[in-house]
KEKE-3310 file (N, C-alpha, C; in steps of 0.2 Angstrom, whole numbers, plus 5000, padded with zeros to 4 digits):
npx = (5079:5070:5074:5071:5057:5055:5059:5050:5038:5041:5042:5029:5022:5027:5024:5010:5009:5014:5005:4995:4999:4996:4995:5003:5012:5020:5031:5047:5060:5075:5083:5088:5097:5090:5077:5061:5057:5046:5047:5058:5054:5045:5047:5042:5036:5021:5020:5027:5021:5017:5011:4993:4980:4973:4983:4992:5003:4998:5001:5004:5009:4999:4996:4989:4973:4964:4970:4968:4954:4952:4959:4957:4944:4936:4939:4938:4943:4945:4954:4968:4973:4988:4992:5006:5022:5038:5047:5043:5047:5040:5031:5040:5044:5031:5026:5034:5030:5016:5015:5020:5010:4999:5004:5004:4991:4989:4983:4970:4967:4972:4984:4986:4998:4999:5007:5007:5012:5014:5000:4991:4978:4970:4973:4967:4954:4950:4952:4965:4975:4987:5001:5008:4993:4981:4968:4954:4946:4932:4922:4923:4920:4925:4929:4935:4949:4965:4977:4995:5008:5008:5011:5016:5007:4995:4993:4991:4979:4970:4970:4965:4952:4947:4946:4936:4939)
npy = (4953:4943:4941:4953:4952:4940:4945:4955:4948:4940:4950:4956:4945:4943:4955:4954:4944:4950:4960:4952:4947:4947:4961:4959:4949:4956:4963:4969:4957:4949:4939:4922:4907:4897:4901:4901:4903:4912:4920:4927:4934:4943:4958:4970:4983:4989:5003:5004:4999:4991:5001:5004:5002:5014:5023:5022:5028:5038:5032:5016:4999:4986:4971:4959:4952:4953:4963:4973:4974:4978:4991:4998:4997:4997:5010:5026:5037:5045:5035:5033:5021:5014:5005:4996:4990:4983:4982:4992:5007:5020:5019:5020:5033:5040:5035:5042:5055:5055:5051:5063:5072:5067:5068:5082:5084:5082:5071:5070:5061:5044:5033:5018:5006:4994:4980:4973:4961:4954:4954:4949:4945:4956:4966:4961:4960:4974:4978:4981:4984:4990:4997:5012:5012:5022:5021:5030:5029:5029:5026:5012:5012:5014:5030:5038:5037:5035:5031:5029:5042:5057:5075:5085:5095:5091:5079:5085:5092:5081:5074:5083:5085:5072:5073:5083:5096)
npz = (4962:4966:4979:4985:4985:4992:5005:5007:5008:5019:5029:5029:5033:5046:5052:5052:5061:5073:5076:5081:5093:5110:5122:5133:5129:5121:5126:5130:5131:5136:5124:5124:5120:5125:5124:5117:5099:5098:5109:5106:5095:5101:5103:5104:5114:5122:5120:5108:5097:5081:5067:5065:5054:5053:5056:5046:5032:5018:5006:5000:4997:4989:4996:4995:4989:5000:5007:4998:4997:5010:5012:5001:4994:5005:5010:5018:5013:4996:4984:4975:4963:4958:4945:4941:4935:4938:4928:4919:4911:4910:4921:4932:4931:4933:4946:4957:4954:4955:4969:4975:4971:4978:4991:4992:4995:5008:5016:5012:5002:4997:4992:4983:4978:4965:4960:4944:4940:4952:4956:4947:4946:4951:4942:4930:4935:4936:4923:4917:4904:4900:4906:4914:4923:4931:4943:4950:4965:4974:4988:4985:4971:4954:4949:4940:4928:4921:4908:4905:4905:4914:4917:4930:4933:4927:4935:4947:4945:4942:4954:4962:4957:4960:4974:4975:4973)
capx = (5071:5067:5076:5067:5050:5055:5060:5044:5033:5043:5041:5022:5019:5030:5020:5004:5009:5016:4999:4990:5001:4993:5000:5007:5017:5024:5036:5054:5063:5081:5083:5093:5097:5085:5070:5057:5057:5041:5049:5063:5051:5041:5052:5039:5033:5015:5021:5030:5018:5016:5005:4987:4978:4971:4989:4997:5003:4993:5003:5005:5009:4994:4999:4984:4966:4961:4972:4965:4948:4952:4962:4955:4937:4932:4942:4934:4946:4946:4960:4971:4976:4993:4994:5013:5027:5045:5050:5040:5050:5035:5029:5046:5043:5024:5026:5036:5025:5009:5016:5021:5003:4995:5007:5001:4983:4989:4979:4963:4967:4976:4987:4988:5002:4998:5012:5003:5015:5012:4993:4988:4970:4967:4974:4962:4947:4949:4953:4971:4978:4993:5004:5004:4986:4979:4961:4952:4941:4928:4917:4923:4918:4929:4925:4940:4955:4970:4983:5000:5011:5005:5015:5014:5001:4989:4992:4988:4972:4967:4969:4960:4946:4945:4944:4931:4941)
capy = (4955:4938:4942:4958:4949:4936:4949:4959:4943:4938:4956:4956:4939:4945:4961:4952:4940:4954:4963:4947:4946:4951:4966:4956:4945:4961:4967:4968:4952:4947:4932:4917:4902:4892:4903:4899:4909:4916:4924:4931:4939:4947:4963:4977:4985:4992:5009:5004:4994:4992:5005:5001:5005:5021:5028:5021:5033:5038:5028:5009:4993:4981:4964:4953:4953:4955:4970:4978:4976:4982:4997:5002:4996:5000:5016:5032:5042:5043:5031:5032:5015:5015:4999:4997:4985:4984:4983:4998:5013:5026:5018:5023:5041:5042:5034:5048:5061:5053:5051:5070:5075:5064:5071:5089:5084:5081:5066:5069:5055:5039:5030:5011:5004:4987:4978:4969:4955:4951:4954:4949:4944:4963:4969:4958:4962:4981:4979:4985:4981:4993:5001:5013:5013:5024:5022:5034:5025:5032:5021:5005:5012:5018:5036:5040:5033:5037:5027:5032:5046:5064:5079:5087:5099:5086:5075:5089:5093:5074:5072:5089:5083:5067:5075:5087:5103)
capz = (4963:4970:4986:4988:4985:4998:5011:5008:5010:5026:5033:5029:5038:5053:5054:5054:5067:5078:5077:5084:5099:5116:5124:5138:5126:5117:5130:5129:5135:5132:5121:5125:5116:5128:5124:5110:5094:5099:5114:5103:5091:5105:5106:5104:5120:5120:5117:5102:5093:5074:5066:5063:5047:5054:5057:5041:5028:5013:5001:5002:4992:4991:4998:4992:4988:5006:5009:4993:4999:5017:5012:4995:4993:5011:5013:5019:5009:4989:4984:4968:4963:4953:4943:4938:4934:4939:4921:4915:4912:4912:4928:4936:4931:4935:4953:4961:4953:4958:4976:4976:4970:4984:4997:4992:4998:5016:5019:5009:4997:4998:4985:4983:4972:4964:4955:4940:4940:4958:4958:4940:4947:4952:4935:4926:4937:4934:4915:4916:4899:4899:4912:4921:4923:4937:4944:4956:4968:4980:4991:4982:4964:4950:4947:4935:4927:4915:4906:4903:4910:4915:4920:4937:4933:4925:4940:4953:4943:4942:4961:4965:4954:4964:4981:4975:4974)
cpx = (5068:5069:5072:5059:5050:5055:5053:5038:5034:5041:5033:5019:5021:5026:5013:5004:5010:5009:4994:4993:4997:4998:5005:5013:5022:5028:5043:5057:5069:5080:5089:5092:5092:5078:5067:5058:5052:5043:5054:5060:5047:5045:5049:5035:5026:5015:5024:5027:5018:5010:4999:4985:4976:4977:4994:4997:4998:4995:5006:5005:5004:4998:4995:4978:4963:4963:4969:4958:4947:4954:4960:4947:4934:4935:4937:4936:4945:4953:4962:4975:4981:4995:5001:5016:5034:5049:5048:5043:5045:5032:5034:5046:5037:5024:5028:5031:5019:5010:5016:5014:4999:4997:5004:4994:4983:4984:4972:4962:4973:4979:4989:4992:5001:5003:5008:5006:5014:5004:4989:4980:4967:4968:4968:4955:4946:4951:4959:4974:4985:4995:5008:4997:4984:4971:4960:4946:4938:4922:4917:4922:4924:4926:4929:4946:4959:4975:4988:5003:5008:5011:5012:5008:4994:4988:4988:4980:4967:4965:4964:4953:4943:4942:4938:4933:4940)
cpy = (4949:4938:4947:4956:4944:4940:4953:4954:4941:4944:4957:4951:4941:4951:4959:4948:4944:4958:4958:4945:4950:4956:4964:4953:4950:4965:4965:4963:4950:4940:4928:4912:4897:4895:4901:4905:4914:4922:4929:4936:4944:4953:4970:4978:4988:4999:5010:4999:4996:4997:5001:5004:5012:5026:5027:5028:5033:5034:5021:5004:4988:4975:4958:4956:4956:4962:4975:4980:4980:4989:5001:5002:4999:5006:5022:5037:5040:5040:5031:5026:5015:5008:5000:4990:4987:4986:4989:5005:5019:5025:5021:5030:5043:5041:5040:5054:5060:5054:5059:5074:5073:5068:5078:5089:5083:5077:5066:5064:5051:5036:5023:5009:4996:4985:4972:4962:4951:4950:4954:4948:4951:4967:4967:4960:4969:4983:4983:4981:4985:4997:5007:5015:5016:5024:5026:5031:5029:5027:5015:5006:5016:5024:5039:5036:5037:5032:5030:5037:5053:5068:5081:5091:5095:5082:5079:5090:5086:5073:5077:5087:5077:5068:5080:5094:5107)
cpz = (4967:4977:4989:4989:4992:5005:5012:5011:5018:5031:5034:5034:5045:5056:5056:5060:5073:5080:5081:5091:5105:5119:5129:5135:5122:5121:5128:5133:5131:5130:5122:5121:5118:5127:5117:5105:5095:5104:5111:5099:5095:5108:5106:5110:5117:5117:5111:5097:5085:5072:5063:5057:5048:5055:5051:5036:5022:5007:5003:4996:4994:4991:4995:4991:4994:5008:5004:4995:5005:5016:5006:4994:4999:5014:5013:5015:5001:4989:4976:4968:4957:4951:4939:4937:4935:4933:4917:4917:4914:4919:4933:4937:4934:4943:4958:4960:4956:4966:4978:4976:4976:4990:4998:4996:5005:5019:5017:5004:4999:4992:4987:4977:4971:4958:4951:4940:4946:4959:4951:4941:4948:4945:4930:4928:4936:4927:4914:4910:4897:4906:4910:4919:4930:4938:4950:4958:4974:4982:4987:4974:4961:4948:4941:4934:4921:4914:4903:4908:4909:4918:4926:4937:4932:4931:4946:4951:4943:4950:4964:4963:4958:4971:4981:4975:4967)
residu = (MET:ALA:TYR:ARG:LEU:LEU:VAL:ARG:ARG:ILE:TRP:THR:LEU:SER:ALA:LYS:GLU:MET:ARG:ARG:LEU:PRO:ALA:ALA:ALA:ALA:THR:VAL:THR:PRO:ALA:THR:SER:LEU:GLN:SER:SER:ALA:ALA:ARG:VAL:SER:PHE:LEU:SER:PRO:SER:HIS:SER:LEU:PRO:HIS:SER:SER:ARG:ARG:GLY:VAL:SER:PHE:ASN:VAL:GLN:ASP:GLN:GLU:ASP:PHE:THR:GLU:ARG:VAL:ILE:ASN:SER:GLN:LEU:PRO:VAL:LEU:VAL:ASP:PHE:HIS:ALA:GLN:TRP:CYS:GLY:PRO:CYS:LYS:ILE:LEU:GLY:PRO:ARG:LEU:GLU:LYS:ALA:VAL:ALA:LYS:GLN:LYS:GLY:ARG:VAL:ALA:MET:ALA:LYS:VAL:ASP:ILE:ASP:ASP:HIS:THR:ASP:LEU:ALA:ILE:GLU:TYR:GLY:VAL:SER:ALA:VAL:PRO:THR:VAL:LEU:ALA:MET:ARG:GLY:GLY:ASP:VAL:VAL:ASP:HIS:PHE:VAL:GLY:ILE:LYS:ASP:ASP:ASP:GLU:LEU:ASP:SER:PHE:VAL:SER:LYS:ILE:ILE:GLY:GLN)
# end
């Protein structure tokens, strides 16, 4: 688990650094041992850039408080926030069900996944005392929530209610 966390943090940092590179520096260049590490990292051409927030999928893992604010609080779409933990059995069942219900809405709702062990501050801020807890947010405000596991029909109903169907 520590290895996965380390890889995820390195990937996040690398992705943020890549987005900051100017387009001219993001061209494909062969790496030799004499080149700097920055030149070896610059392997993306402008036509193959990393996705921006407007092109990201509807389901994402929250990386930090800033990411939560940007992608959940400031989202134009309603967002379901799934507070979960790696050790939680019901969370492992609910997560895929929730992703399936969100996918059925074809981009009308987003889903943020928050690991409470990694982001205890967010769990405390939103009053999460048990997992899984799912918050429905619109315009930065919590409009509905539930705690525990639900079946597919209940999740579809919950998601439809959030987007106003």
